[in-house]
C-alpha atoms as one frame of an Amber mdcrd trajectory, in Angstrom:
protein
 -34.469 -37.696 -13.801 -34.432 -38.886 -17.374 -33.528 -42.529 -18.082 -32.381
 -44.338 -21.183 -32.683 -48.081 -21.816 -29.591 -49.782 -23.177 -29.457 -52.823
 -25.366 -28.884 -55.308 -22.524 -31.925 -54.194 -20.578 -30.180 -51.995 -18.059
 -31.168 -48.420 -17.469 -28.676 -45.559 -17.607 -29.631 -42.228 -16.125 -29.140
 -39.114 -18.221 -30.193 -35.511 -18.023 -29.508 -32.515 -15.779 -29.884 -34.326
 -12.453 -27.536 -37.230 -13.181 -24.711 -35.670 -11.130 -26.796 -34.741  -8.098
 -24.681 -36.847  -5.694 -21.303 -35.855  -7.070 -19.168 -33.133  -5.565 -19.415
 -29.700  -7.080 -16.316 -28.758  -9.092 -15.119 -25.291  -9.942 -13.408 -24.145
 -13.103 -10.010 -25.331 -11.826  -9.319 -28.996 -12.713  -9.275 -31.194  -9.604
 -10.979 -28.641  -7.364 -14.071 -29.832  -5.484 -16.344 -28.019  -3.086 -16.121
 -29.270   0.497 -18.009 -28.357   3.689 -16.866 -25.255   5.550 -15.818 -27.251
   8.616 -13.452 -29.329   6.495 -11.724 -26.159   5.278 -11.533 -24.729   8.799
 -10.025 -27.927  10.181  -7.461 -28.029   7.399  -6.573 -24.372   7.997  -6.226
 -25.046  11.727  -3.894 -27.981  11.091  -1.717 -26.012   8.694  -1.444 -23.062
  11.076  -0.573 -25.538  13.838   2.349 -26.745  11.712   3.615 -23.159  11.449
   3.229 -22.671  15.210   5.120 -25.899  15.959   7.906 -24.824  13.596   8.014
 -21.428  15.332   8.437 -23.083  18.733  11.054 -25.447  17.310  13.012 -22.501
  15.924  13.006 -20.860  19.357  14.293 -24.065  20.962  17.058 -24.456  18.354
  18.198 -20.842  18.704  18.083 -20.712  22.512  21.546 -22.242  23.184  23.093
 -19.529  20.971  20.970 -16.653  22.269  23.285 -15.645  25.138  26.154 -15.070
  22.712  23.782 -13.224  20.410  22.714 -10.904  23.230  26.347 -10.083  24.014
  26.953  -9.270  20.346  23.909  -6.976  20.248  24.931  -5.258  23.476  28.475
  -4.728  22.275  27.292  -3.501  18.865  24.785  -0.869  19.965  25.514  -0.042
  23.592  28.593   1.260  25.323  30.505  -1.641  26.844  31.033   0.441  30.004
  27.306   0.097  30.726  26.505  -3.207  32.366  23.426  -5.286  31.742  20.860
  -4.868  34.492  18.301  -7.531  35.373  15.425  -6.476  37.633  13.842  -9.920
  38.025  15.143 -13.511  38.226  13.642 -14.509  34.857  14.456 -11.291  32.963
  17.607 -12.736  31.388  15.735 -15.813  30.184  12.834 -13.806  28.743  15.258
 -11.521  26.930  16.957 -14.536  25.345  13.601 -15.956  24.288  12.669 -12.690
  22.581  15.897 -12.753  20.596  15.202 -16.366  19.616  11.744 -15.334  18.452
  13.239 -13.121  15.724  15.189 -16.067  14.317  12.178 -18.365  14.528   9.904
 -15.775  12.903  12.275 -15.330   9.970  12.248 -19.062   9.251   8.505 -19.430
   9.855   7.201 -16.791   7.428   8.203 -18.788   4.310   6.576 -21.855   5.859
   3.419 -19.823   6.448   3.260 -18.879   2.768   3.867 -22.526   1.829   1.060
 -23.749   4.072  -1.253 -21.114   2.592  -0.237 -22.384  -0.830  -1.100 -25.957
   0.186  -4.405 -24.753   1.625  -5.452 -22.892  -1.521  -3.517 -25.036  -4.000
  -6.495 -27.016  -5.315  -8.288 -23.826  -6.281  -5.344 -22.269  -8.116  -4.560
 -22.398 -11.787  -1.089 -23.644 -12.841   0.284 -20.125 -13.430  -1.028 -19.061
  -9.993   0.689 -22.044  -8.380   3.981 -21.138 -10.028   3.654 -17.580  -8.762
   2.852 -18.780  -5.230   5.924 -21.024  -5.180   8.109 -18.063  -6.173   6.745
 -16.123  -3.208   8.133 -18.570  -0.626  11.881 -17.869  -1.029  11.240 -14.191
  -1.763   9.400 -13.804   1.557  12.459 -15.045   3.454  14.786 -12.706   1.539
  12.473  -9.758   2.196  12.393 -10.568   5.919  16.195 -10.712   6.061  16.472
  -7.457   4.106  13.953  -5.694   6.363  15.639  -6.944   9.535  18.994  -5.801
   8.117  17.627  -2.279   7.599  16.546  -2.223  11.236  19.852  -3.655  12.457
  22.289  -1.549  10.452  20.381   1.739  10.142  17.627   2.241  12.722  19.133
   0.655  15.833  22.535   2.422  15.623  20.798   5.784  15.273  18.360   5.064
  18.085  20.953   3.820  20.579  24.217   5.576  19.793  23.092   9.018  18.722
  19.829   9.604  20.569  19.435   7.550  23.754  23.024   8.179  24.869  23.218
  11.781  23.731  22.708  12.907  27.317  25.177  10.434  28.755  27.129  13.204
  30.462  23.999  14.379  32.267  22.837  11.086  33.754  24.079   7.568  34.291
  22.336   5.073  32.036  21.133   1.843  33.600  19.404  -0.261  30.982  17.188
  -3.230  31.660  18.242  -6.293  29.700  14.681  -7.270  28.862  13.530  -3.770
  27.876  16.597  -3.187  25.716  16.371  -6.531  23.944  12.614  -6.066  23.606
  13.187  -2.855  21.652  15.802  -4.598  19.491  13.679  -7.636  18.724  10.542
  -5.568  18.082  12.337  -3.406  15.546  14.019  -6.380  13.835  10.845  -8.447
  13.590   8.749  -5.375  12.773  10.955  -4.393   9.840  11.036  -8.002   8.640
   7.232  -8.164   8.671   6.912  -4.723   7.057   8.925  -5.915   4.070   6.303
  -8.596   3.381   3.966  -5.825   2.190   4.763  -6.172  -1.548   3.991  -9.888
  -1.460   0.742  -9.368   0.438  -0.455  -6.648  -1.946   0.435  -8.650  -5.058
  -1.225 -11.778  -3.638  -4.366  -9.830  -2.756  -4.655  -8.549  -6.319  -3.802
 -11.912  -7.891  -6.452 -13.681  -5.794  -9.084 -11.055  -6.621  -9.437  -9.731
  -3.065  -8.818  -6.160  -4.194  -8.609  -4.392  -7.534  -5.451  -2.703  -8.796
  -7.377   0.442  -9.740  -8.871   0.589  -6.239  -5.405   0.669  -4.689  -4.353
   3.460  -7.023  -7.427   5.572  -6.287  -7.262   5.043  -2.501  -3.655   6.126
  -2.003  -4.603   8.677   0.671  -6.380   5.996   2.727  -3.494   3.564   2.263
  -0.926   6.110   3.431  -3.088   6.945   6.447  -3.073   3.257   7.415   0.686
   3.164   6.849   1.211   6.023   9.309  -0.962   4.282  11.905   0.802   0.935
  11.472   4.262   2.508  11.741   3.389   3.900  15.181   2.607   0.423  16.511
   5.428  -1.522  14.845   8.291   0.574  16.210   8.422   1.400  19.952  10.949
   4.203  19.527  10.432   7.257  21.774  12.565   9.333  19.385  10.148   8.602
  16.482  13.107   7.869  14.215  12.033   4.256  13.728   8.430   5.296  13.048
   9.498   7.764  10.369  11.772   5.198   8.720   9.026   2.543   8.837   6.442
   4.906   7.361   8.828   5.925   4.573   9.714   2.297   3.792   6.049   1.258
   3.801   5.258   3.996   1.303   8.125   2.915  -0.944   7.135  -0.743  -0.638
   3.515   0.048  -1.463   4.499   1.874  -4.650   6.875  -0.989  -5.451   3.948
  -3.387  -5.033   1.908  -1.459  -7.594   4.845  -1.626  -9.979   5.143  -5.388
  -9.494   1.434  -5.805 -10.264   1.844  -3.916 -13.542   4.893  -5.979 -14.505
   3.497  -9.377 -13.545
């Protein structure tokens, strides 16, 4: 370490090693390097906030879930077919699944906000502004995706396919299985419509290159087909086809957003 004597007899350290005990800073003003465990603990705490909010949303929606189930049943299923419960807790579990869709829709924007808080110190001002725009857009995309599932996929699946052979056999539908299919499609379509935000964020944060996405379209569409099979439990494959088509459109829309912004 180099030292320099001042006029009052004190010694001031200078040179390359003068900042050896200070925290390392990156190119972003105010960003400092911290131990890995500190980052992991912070990430755990922020994800815990999202989980608590998810549980709170389920609790808030539960008193209204019974009415919501009746609306869904009346909307998609013939009112002459009664709800059938095959276990004492089936009705309660079905209501909880419907509440989960509401809680998930309100939790996704919070998840993006907590990710923003987690990475905020390492973002430049223009990146922070972009991240803050993502939060309300994520909620709108979830609502739009769930609306596609509610107004397009579910009517086709229930009214025109599952009950096509109604004259041949008497339908007895389990409450939990029916509501499980409804909630899976609603939440699945809501999550699917987050794809543009995830792709744009990945490119903005340098996790993947724009040119790489363009060149690997075949691989991306293969993944899309695989994901669509798991997101939509529809034995008629109508939901899977719609999901795959929407994912392809959303992926191309993501590439367009990257070029524009």
